[in-house]
C-alpha positions in Angstrom: 96.8 127.6 131.6 93.0 127.6 131.9 91.7 125.0 129.4 88.1 126.1 129.9 87.0 122.5 130.4 84.8 123.2 133.5 81.2 122.2 132.7 82.2 120.2 129.6 81.1 116.6 129.3 83.3 113.9 127.9 83.1 110.3 126.8 86.4 108.4 127.1 86.5 104.8 125.8 88.7 102.6 127.9 88.6 105.4 130.4 89.4 103.5 133.6 92.8 102.0 132.8 96.1 103.0 131.3 96.1 106.1 129.2 92.3 106.4 129.4 92.5 106.5 133.2 95.0 109.3 133.0 92.8 111.2 130.6 89.7 110.7 132.7 91.5 111.9 135.8 92.9 115.0 134.2 89.6 115.9 132.6 87.9 115.6 136.0 90.6 117.7 137.7 89.9 120.4 135.1 86.2 120.4 136.1 84.8 118.2 133.3 82.2 115.5 133.8 83.3 112.2 132.3 81.7 108.9 131.2 84.5 106.3 131.2 83.8 103.0 129.4 85.2 99.7 130.6 84.7 96.1 129.6 86.6 94.1 132.2 87.6 94.8 135.8 84.2 96.3 136.8 85.0 96.6 140.5 88.3 98.6 139.8 86.6 100.8 137.2 83.7 101.8 139.6 86.1 102.4 142.5 88.3 104.6 140.3 85.3 106.7 139.2 83.9 106.9 142.8 87.3 108.1 144.0 87.2 111.0 141.5 83.7 112.0 142.5 84.6 112.0 146.2 87.9 113.8 145.8 86.9 116.3 143.1 83.1 116.6 143.5 82.7 115.9 139.8 80.0 113.9 138.1 81.8 111.0 136.5 80.3 107.6 135.6 81.6 104.2 134.5 79.7 102.5 131.7 80.3 98.9 130.7 80.6 98.2 127.0 82.1 95.6 124.7 83.4 97.7 121.8 83.1 94.8 119.4 79.3 94.8 120.0 77.4 97.5 118.0 74.5 97.4 120.5 76.9 98.1 123.3 78.4 101.0 121.4 75.0 102.6 120.9 74.1 101.9 124.6 77.4 103.4 125.7 76.9 106.7 123.9 73.2 107.0 124.8 73.6 106.1 128.5 76.6 108.5 128.8 74.6 111.3 127.2 71.6 110.6 129.4 73.6 110.5 132.6 75.8 113.5 131.9 73.1 115.5 130.0 75.2 116.0 126.8 78.5 115.0 125.3 80.9 117.8 124.2 84.1 115.8 123.9 84.6 112.3 122.5 87.9 110.5 123.1 88.3 107.2 121.3 91.1 105.8 123.4 90.3 102.1 123.8 92.3 99.7 121.7 93.9 96.3 121.6 97.4 95.4 120.7 97.6 91.7 119.8 100.8 90.1 118.7 101.1 87.8 115.6 103.2 87.9 112.5 101.1 87.9 109.3 102.2 84.4 108.3 100.6 83.1 111.5 97.8 85.6 112.0 94.3 84.3 112.5 91.6 86.0 110.5 89.5 86.4 113.7 92.3 88.3 115.4 92.6 90.7 112.4 88.9 91.2 112.4 88.7 91.8 116.1 91.5 94.4 116.0 89.8 96.3 113.2 86.5 96.1 115.0 87.8 97.6 118.3 90.6 99.9 117.0 88.8 101.3 113.9 85.2 100.4 113.5 84.2 101.3 117.1 85.7 104.8 116.8 83.8 105.2 113.5 80.5 104.3 115.0 81.0 106.5 118.0 82.1 109.4 115.9 79.0 109.0 113.8 76.9 109.2 117.0 78.8 112.2 118.2 78.6 114.2 115.0 74.8 113.7 114.9 74.5 114.5 118.6 76.3 117.8 118.1 74.5 118.8 115.0 71.2 118.2 116.7 72.3 120.3 119.6 73.7 123.0 117.2 76.8 122.8 119.3 80.5 122.9 118.7 82.5 119.9 120.0 85.8 118.0 120.0 86.7 114.5 118.8 90.1 113.1 119.6 91.1 109.7 118.2 94.1 107.9 119.8 96.2 106.4 117.0 99.9 105.3 117.2 103.3 105.9 115.8 102.7 102.5 114.1 100.1 104.1 111.9 102.9 105.9 110.1 105.9 103.5 110.6 104.1 100.1 110.4 105.1 97.3 112.8 108.2 95.2 112.9 107.2 93.3 116.0 104.1 91.4 114.9 101.4 94.0 115.1 100.4 94.6 111.4 96.7 94.4 112.2 97.1 97.1 114.9 99.1 99.3 112.5 96.5 98.8 109.8 93.7 99.8 112.1 95.5 102.8 113.4 96.6 103.9 109.9 92.9 103.7 108.9 91.9 105.8 111.9 94.3 108.6 110.9 92.9 108.9 107.4 89.3 108.5 108.7 89.9 111.4 111.1 91.2 113.6 108.4 88.1 112.9 106.3 85.8 113.5 109.2 87.6 116.7 110.1 86.8 118.0 106.5 83.2 117.0 106.8 82.6 118.3 110.3 84.4 121.6 110.1 81.3 123.4 108.9 79.6 122.5 112.2 82.3 123.8 114.4 83.5 120.3 115.3 87.3 119.7 115.6 88.6 116.2 114.8 92.2 115.3 115.6 94.5 112.4 116.5 97.2 111.9 118.9 100.0 109.4 118.2 101.7 108.0 121.3 104.7 105.8 121.2 105.5 103.4 124.0 103.8 103.9 127.3 103.9 102.2 130.7 100.3 100.9 130.6 98.6 97.6 131.4 98.5 96.8 127.6 102.3 96.9 127.6 102.7 95.0 130.8 103.8 91.7 129.3 106.3 93.4 127.0 107.7 95.6 129.8 108.2 92.7 132.1 111.2 91.7 130.0 114.4 93.8 130.6 115.5 92.9 127.1 112.3 94.1 125.5 112.3 97.3 127.6 115.8 98.1 126.5 114.9 97.3 122.9 112.0 99.8 122.9 114.0 102.5 124.8 116.7 102.2 122.1 114.2 103.3 119.5 113.2 106.4 121.5 115.5 109.4 121.1 114.5 110.8 124.5 115.7 107.5 125.9 112.8 106.7 128.2 109.3 105.2 128.1 106.4 107.6 128.6 104.1 107.7 131.5 100.4 107.9 130.6 100.0 111.3 132.2 102.5 112.8 129.8 100.4 111.8 126.9 97.2 112.9 128.6 98.5 116.5 128.8 98.6 116.6 125.0 95.1 115.1 124.9 93.7 117.7 127.2 95.1 120.5 125.0 93.5 119.0 121.9 90.1 118.8 123.4 90.2 122.2 125.0 89.3 125.7 123.6 93.0 126.3 123.1 93.0 124.0 120.1 90.0 125.6 118.3 92.1 126.3 115.2 93.5 122.8 114.9 91.6 120.1 113.0 92.6 117.1 110.9 95.9 117.0 112.6 97.9 114.3 114.3 100.1 115.3 117.2 103.0 113.0 117.9 103.8 112.3 121.5 106.4 109.6 121.2 109.6 110.9 122.7 110.9 111.3 119.1 110.1 107.7 118.2 108.0 109.2 115.4 109.3 112.3 113.7 107.7 113.6 110.5 
């Protein structure tokens, strides 16, 4: 299927590791230019981006940003736009998944989770909407949420679930506002994936089996499987979809 992504320019937060890496790679393979944000592991991020440019002849860039820092968020969007020339697609992928039950949860940990998983997407969406309106151009916004947004958490991630639940309702509201400008805003809700964020959990056989037992398809997803759904939602093939959340959880989330 031709997704018509050649010549499109995308900004992917957390685009050099985990799901974000898979998304960046797939976008570049479809001919898109990509700005991938990173915060840590600068050497690895730049090597990944350089490898894409060499292999595919694309124009991809790595941009450092701390998503808790509002100045960094503005810098991320502005530098990405300057280096690529425009932004057609925004994918708010980056997130954190700290662990603490509410009775023990530190306020600073709750606030950090909200800042990175909810407030940063809001600020980048605002920048994106105004950028597209100024250009009088259609565009796509895709926010990565989670099955926890709908089911809550039973394993000490209430702050994460709260942020992701807020992101879903925010995206629906944004979709209603932005539709008049030809801007599609959607979410994707993954379940459990084999990513660095899950590395500690997946190192335990007992934990792996616990999570697998909750997935009707009986296995944990690879990031590339989720990236396939992301690419569809930011392509021309999804032009009549907005305000939706697509579940890619192996049946962990069924609605």
